[in-house]
N, C-alpha and C positions, 0 to 999 in steps of 0.2 A: 264881030261879035265882041260884046263887051264881057266884062268880068262877069257882072251879074249875070249875063244868059250862062254862062257857063257851070254855076251852080245852080241855077232854074233846071237846066238841061236833066241834072242827077238826081230833082225832087221826084219822089215817091209818092203814089196815091195814097197808101198805105199810110196811119200817123206809126211814128218814133214811139210817141207818149201820149197817153191820152188821159185825162182828168174824167170822171164820171160823177154829177152830180157830189162835187168836194162840198160839205161843210166842216169849218171846223172852231171848235171853244175852247178857250182856254178858263181855266178854274180860276173863280175872282172869290179870293180867299175874304177880304176885308167885308163882302157884301151878302157870302154864303151863296152866291149864285154862279154862275155860270155867263162869260162873257163871250158871246158868239161872232170871233173876228173875219168868219168866212161863209158866205151865204150861197149853194147850190152853183156850185164853178162847174162849166162844161169847158174845155179847149181840148183841141188837139196838136200835137208839135211833127212836124213835118222835117223829111231830110231835106238840105238844100237852102233854110232858111233863116233871117236873124229874125228872132220875135223880141219887142220890148214889150214887158211890161209896164203900164205906167201909172203914176197915182200920185194923191197927198200922202202925206205922212198919215197912218193908220188904215189904209187900206187892205192890209192884212197881204202884201206885196211880198214881202221877205218870207211869210208864214208858208205862202204858194209854193214860195222857189224852194224852198225847205222842204214841202210837201213831194214836190216833185222830185228831188233828192235822194227820197227816203228815211230825211233827219228825224222828220214828224208825221207819226200816223193821223190821218185824217180822222175824226169825230164820226162822220159820215162820207159813204162816197166810198170810189173805186179808182187807184191808179194803176193802168197797163204802160208796160214798157214791152214793145214788139209783139203787142199782144199778149202778155203773161203778168200776171195778178201781182203787183208789188205790195210786197210783206215784210220789209225791213228796208236797209241803204241798197238805196238804186247802184248795182256794179257799173252801171251804163256811161254814169254822168263824172261829170267834177266841177268843183265850185271854187270860184275866185271870191273873195271876201273883201268887202266895204274896208277891214281893218288890217289886213293882208296878212294876218294872222301866222308870221316866220315864227319859226323857234327859234328866240337869241341867241341860244347857244351852240347853233350849226352853221356852218359854211352856206353859200348861195348856192354851190355844188350842192351840198346834204340837205341841204333843204328841200330844192327842186328833185331831188335823190327821194325822200321820204313816202311817197306812197309806191314807189317801185320797190321799196325793203320791205313796205307792206306787203305786196303782191309776193315775193319770195324770188324777186329777181335778182340771179346773181351778184354781187359786186361790183364786177370788171364790165358787167353791161348794164347795170346801172348808169354806173362812172358816165360811161359813153354817149348812154341816152339823155343824162342828164346833161353833160356838157353841147350836145346838138342841141338843147333846148336852150339852154343859157344865149348859145350864139345866134340861133332863131331871135331871140327876143332883142340881141342887141347889148347883152352885158357881159360881152367876151373880154376877159382879161378880169372879169371879180369873179371870179370863180372862189378863192380863196378868201374873200370879204364877209365880215358880217355882216347879220342884220344892222347894228348900229351905225357902222361905218359909211349906210345909202341911203340915197333921200328918200323921199316919199315914191316919186314917181319909179324910181328903180325899186325898192322893195317892192311896188305893185307889178314889175315886171318879172321879179322873182314868184312871186304869187302866181302869174300868169305860165310862168312856164311851168311851175310845179302841178298845175292844173290838167296844161295838153300835154306832159310828159307822158299819162298813162294813155294816153291815146283814147280818148272818154269818145262816147259816142256823142252826149251832149254836153257842150259847156254851158252851166250856170254863172253866172255873173251877177253880182248882187251890191251896187251902186258903187262899181269899181274904180267909179270916176271922182266918185264925191267928195274925197278927203285931198285931192290933186288939185295944184294953181292951175288955172283957166289954162295956161300955155302947155304944159305939161299932161294935162286930161287930152287935151286935142292931139297931142302928136301921139301921146297912147291909141288914141282911138284912132285915128290914123291908120297906124301901123298894126294894131289887130284887123282892120279890116282890110290890109293889103294880106296880110295871111291867108285869110278866109280866101278871098278872091282870085289868090295864087295858087291854091290848095296846097300851102306850105303846110298845113294842120291837116289831121286827118278825121278832127272831127265832123258830124254830119249836121251839124244846126249847135244855134247858140241862143239863149237865152238870157235877156240882162233885164234886171230892175232896177227902175229908175225913176224921178222924180223929175227930171231934165225933159222939157217938151223938144227941145232943139236937139240933143242930144240922141233923141230915141228917132224923128224926123232924121237925122243926116244916117242913122245906122239902121235902121228895121226894113225889112219888106214886111212886117205887119204890127199896128202895135197894140195892145190890147189896154183897153184905158179903163182905169178902176173906177168905183166909186166907195165909200165910207157906207158904213150905219146897219149892217156888217158888210165886208166888201164883197161888193159882185162887179160881175163884169157888164159896164154901164155900153160898151162901144167898142167896135173893131174896125180899125184903116188899114188899105193895104196902101202901100206907098211901092212903087214901081218905078223910080227914077234911078236912071245909070247913075256907079259909081265911078268916081267920087263927086260926092254930091256938095252943092252949094245954099246954102241956108236963102239966101240973098235971089234963088229965083223966083219965079211969079207963082210954080206949081207947089214949091216946097212953101215958100211963105203962107200961102192960103191952107195948105194942110197944117202948118202951124197954128195959125189963129181958128182954123176950126175945133185943135183940139183942146186950146188954151180955153175957147168959149165952152166947151162940152165942161171942161174941170171945174168953170165957173159956175154953171148953173145948179 
């Protein structure tokens, strides 16, 4: 039995998260008008799957992720989390940011424990949980280091540990590898997928935003292709290949080329 099948067996028919008729506009002050960035988005997210939201710049991918997180309230439409309407921050999600978003005056341990402190977790318990998360993502020995002492890849691992330590139902990642060199990004992708498929993380689903077609094909069970002007879902592709994946296989090459053609239309 493959690692993919282990996760798929956990998949439920009822969505964890549902986006219903989501439209969002930002005020455009110079033109005294609103700019619509997302239009009529309908999307369901299920337990046991990795979903990639893929598209060019300007398709509203990151805005969509923030709507799922409850950081932005959509102009129109409804977000449901476990069948309940979302009207503020989504307490069932954590986010990994492109820019790391670490607090420079805190150590690695304290950065990881930051969310636990906000939840009111006692100090000894959050220290223990933070150190377990640090070990899990491969930074054991750097607990007392500060962000300025870390490489980009190490900073993103801290961001990942901070997101995972609160045991979110849904992990959101906003282009988490785009600021890393190709080798560091590849290693971190592989490590995340290994944690996911070996059930070493308790999150039930992953949603990632990316503009990297190969990255989406290598990681995702389902790829949501966005088109601009305003952002809409253009197509949805299922990827059933087992992990670890090799982009040079005929199956994945064909999927990659099909998506590129779709994006170029």
